[in-house]
C-alpha positions as CSV (number, residue, x, y, z in Angstrom):
1,M,-219.9,-0.5,134.2
2,T,-221.1,2.9,135.0
3,N,-221.8,5.6,132.4
4,K,-218.8,7.5,133.6
5,I,-216.4,4.7,132.9
6,V,-217.9,4.0,129.5
7,K,-217.6,7.6,128.5
8,R,-213.9,7.7,129.6
9,M,-213.2,4.5,127.6
10,I,-214.9,6.0,124.5
11,I,-212.9,9.2,124.9
12,F,-209.7,7.2,125.4
13,I,-210.4,5.1,122.2
14,I,-211.3,8.2,120.2
15,L,-208.0,9.9,121.3
16,L,-206.1,6.8,120.3
17,V,-207.7,6.8,116.9
18,I,-207.0,10.5,116.5
19,I,-203.3,10.0,117.4
20,F,-203.0,7.1,115.1
21,V,-204.6,9.0,112.2
22,A,-202.4,12.0,112.9
23,F,-199.3,9.9,112.7
24,R,-200.4,8.3,109.5
25,I,-201.1,11.8,108.0
26,I,-197.7,13.0,109.0
27,K,-196.0,9.9,107.6
28,V,-197.8,10.3,104.3
29,Q,-197.1,14.0,104.2
30,N,-193.4,13.3,104.8
31,M,-193.4,10.7,102.1
32,I,-194.9,13.2,99.6
33,L,-192.5,15.9,100.6
34,K,-189.5,13.5,100.2
35,K,-190.8,12.9,96.6
36,I,-190.8,16.7,96.1
37,Y,-187.4,17.2,97.8
38,P,-185.5,14.1,96.9
39,I,-181.9,13.2,97.7
40,N,-181.0,11.8,94.2
41,F,-177.4,11.3,93.2
42,Q,-176.6,10.8,96.9
43,E,-173.3,9.1,96.3
44,Y,-171.9,12.1,94.4
45,V,-173.5,14.8,96.4
46,E,-172.3,13.5,99.7
47,L,-168.8,12.6,98.4
48,Y,-168.1,16.0,96.8
49,A,-169.9,18.0,99.5
50,K,-167.7,16.3,102.1
51,E,-164.6,16.8,99.9
52,N,-165.3,20.5,99.7
53,N,-166.5,21.0,103.3
54,L,-170.0,21.9,102.2
55,D,-173.4,21.2,103.7
56,K,-174.9,18.4,101.5
57,Y,-178.4,19.8,101.9
58,I,-177.5,23.1,100.3
59,I,-176.2,21.1,97.3
60,Y,-179.4,19.2,97.1
61,A,-181.3,22.5,97.3
62,M,-179.1,23.9,94.5
63,I,-179.6,20.9,92.3
64,K,-183.4,21.0,92.9
65,A,-183.5,24.7,91.9
66,E,-181.1,24.4,89.0
67,S,-182.3,21.3,87.2
68,N,-184.8,19.5,89.4
69,F,-182.4,16.6,89.4
70,R,-182.5,16.2,85.6
71,P,-178.9,15.6,84.3
72,D,-179.9,16.1,80.7
73,V,-181.1,19.7,81.0
74,K,-179.6,22.7,79.2
75,S,-180.7,26.3,79.8
76,K,-181.3,29.1,77.3
77,S,-178.0,30.6,78.5
78,N,-176.3,27.2,77.8
79,A,-175.9,26.1,81.4
80,I,-175.6,22.4,81.5
81,G,-176.6,19.5,83.7
82,L,-177.6,19.0,87.3
83,M,-175.9,22.1,88.7
84,Q,-176.3,24.1,85.5
85,L,-172.7,24.9,84.7
86,L,-171.5,27.1,81.9
87,E,-168.9,25.3,79.9
88,N,-166.2,28.0,80.3
89,T,-166.8,28.1,84.1
90,A,-166.6,24.3,84.2
91,V,-163.3,24.4,82.3
92,E,-161.8,27.0,84.7
93,I,-162.9,24.9,87.8
94,S,-161.6,21.7,86.2
95,N,-158.3,23.2,85.4
96,A,-158.0,24.6,89.0
97,I,-158.8,21.2,90.7
98,E,-157.5,18.5,88.3
99,N,-156.5,19.9,85.0
100,N,-158.8,17.6,83.0
101,I,-160.4,18.5,79.8
102,V,-164.1,19.2,80.1
103,T,-166.5,19.0,77.2
104,E,-170.1,19.9,76.9
105,N,-171.0,16.2,76.8
106,S,-169.1,15.5,80.0
107,L,-171.1,18.1,81.8
108,Y,-174.2,16.0,81.4
109,E,-172.6,13.2,83.5
110,P,-173.9,13.5,87.0
111,E,-170.6,12.8,88.8
112,I,-168.6,15.3,86.7
113,N,-171.2,18.0,87.0
114,I,-171.6,17.6,90.7
115,K,-167.9,17.5,91.3
116,L,-167.3,20.7,89.3
117,G,-170.5,22.4,90.7
118,T,-169.5,21.7,94.3
119,S,-166.0,22.8,93.7
120,Y,-167.2,26.0,92.2
121,Y,-169.6,26.7,95.0
122,A,-166.8,26.0,97.5
123,Y,-164.7,28.5,95.7
124,L,-167.5,31.1,95.8
125,L,-168.0,30.4,99.5
126,N,-164.3,31.0,100.2
127,H,-164.4,34.2,98.1
128,Y,-167.3,35.5,100.2
129,N,-165.9,34.4,103.5
130,G,-168.3,31.6,104.1
131,N,-171.4,33.7,103.3
132,N,-174.0,31.3,101.7
133,I,-176.2,34.1,100.5
134,L,-173.5,35.9,98.6
135,A,-172.1,32.6,97.2
136,L,-175.5,31.6,96.0
137,T,-176.1,35.0,94.5
138,A,-172.7,34.7,92.7
139,Y,-173.5,31.2,91.5
140,N,-176.5,32.5,89.7
141,A,-175.6,36.1,88.7
142,G,-171.8,35.8,88.5
143,M,-169.0,37.0,90.8
144,G,-168.4,40.1,88.9
145,N,-171.9,41.3,89.4
146,V,-172.0,40.5,93.1
147,D,-168.6,42.1,93.7
148,T,-169.8,45.2,91.9
149,W,-173.1,45.3,93.9
150,I,-171.1,45.0,97.1
151,K,-168.6,47.7,96.0
152,T,-171.4,50.1,95.0
153,G,-173.5,49.4,98.1
154,V,-176.4,47.8,96.3
155,V,-176.0,44.8,98.6
156,K,-174.3,44.5,101.9
157,S,-171.1,42.5,102.2
158,D,-172.7,40.4,104.9
159,G,-175.6,39.4,102.5
160,S,-178.2,40.5,105.0
161,D,-180.2,42.4,102.5
162,I,-181.1,39.9,99.8
163,E,-184.2,41.9,99.0
164,N,-181.8,44.3,97.3
165,I,-180.4,41.8,94.8
166,P,-181.2,43.7,91.6
167,Y,-181.8,40.7,89.3
168,K,-185.3,39.4,90.0
169,E,-184.3,35.9,88.8
170,T,-181.3,35.8,91.1
171,N,-183.4,37.2,94.0
172,N,-186.0,34.5,93.6
173,Y,-183.2,31.9,93.0
174,V,-181.5,32.6,96.4
175,R,-184.8,32.6,98.3
176,K,-185.9,29.4,96.6
177,I,-182.7,27.6,97.6
178,L,-182.8,28.9,101.1
179,N,-186.4,27.7,101.5
180,S,-185.5,24.3,99.9
181,Y,-182.5,24.0,102.2
182,Q,-184.7,24.5,105.2
183,M,-187.1,21.8,103.9
184,Y,-184.2,19.4,103.3
185,L,-183.0,19.9,106.9
186,K,-186.5,19.4,108.3
187,L,-187.1,16.2,106.2
188,Y,-183.8,14.5,106.5
189,E,-182.2,15.9,109.7
190,G,-185.1,16.4,112.0
């Protein structure tokens, strides 16, 4: 063999090794990212997202932001469970969809929490004409606040100016969910 052929073979082998290593790195990276962005409670998320005509990945992103998939969590403001529902909000939603009695303890149950949380989010989406940004803002800060902010011009009714959300926590919350949502789409849809 000539030196030219040997050099080409070496270059070809090196390229194959680089491609193999790159694929392994990407695979490991995706495995790590899927641990950070899990799809836990899949049976409930997918059932109730579908029932409420919601994108399941926005629900996963919400649960990640709200509780990091821990059903036993309770916030300082007494929001409970995976989707961090306040008891009075959960009771209102429950009465609207099925008229069952909701207790604080029942909100720790993943199925009940996800069912009520997705129903509430669907209600907010409907109220804000399908605008995810405004619905997410209201999920965190309350409908009354968001309606007032729109009415007084603090935020636009199309939700295009999330940088104007006056509550820093809510502003960060909305951005966090939108970023997580994009990651879920990338990892599980593409």
